[in-house]
C-alpha positions in Angstrom: 122.9 53.9 182.3 125.2 56.8 183.0 124.5 56.5 186.7 125.2 52.8 186.7 128.5 53.4 184.8 129.4 56.1 187.4 128.6 53.8 190.3 130.3 50.7 188.9 133.4 52.2 187.5 133.7 55.7 189.0 133.5 57.5 185.6 130.8 58.5 183.1 130.6 57.5 179.5 132.3 60.7 178.3 135.4 60.0 180.5 135.3 56.3 179.7 135.5 57.0 176.0 138.0 59.8 176.2 141.1 57.6 176.9 142.2 54.2 175.9 143.5 53.6 179.5 140.0 54.2 180.9 138.4 51.8 178.4 141.0 49.1 179.1 140.5 49.5 182.9 136.7 49.2 182.7 136.8 46.2 180.3 139.3 44.4 182.5 137.1 44.9 185.5 134.1 43.7 183.5 136.0 40.6 182.4 137.0 39.9 186.0 133.5 40.3 187.3 132.1 38.1 184.6 134.6 35.3 185.4 133.8 35.5 189.1 130.0 35.4 188.5 130.4 32.5 186.1 132.4 30.6 188.7 129.7 31.2 191.4 126.9 30.1 189.0 128.8 26.9 188.2 129.3 26.1 191.8 125.6 26.7 192.5 124.5 24.4 189.7 126.9 21.6 190.9 125.2 21.1 194.1 
């Protein structure tokens, strides 16, 4: 999990949890990726 966090967000869990700015940055990126993935899945199911 640590390696995935490092690869995905450029920081480990210790750095992630150390500052609110880091947490917000990661969570905003996760939300963006989720929305993009959801949109792609919806398009695939439509036809």
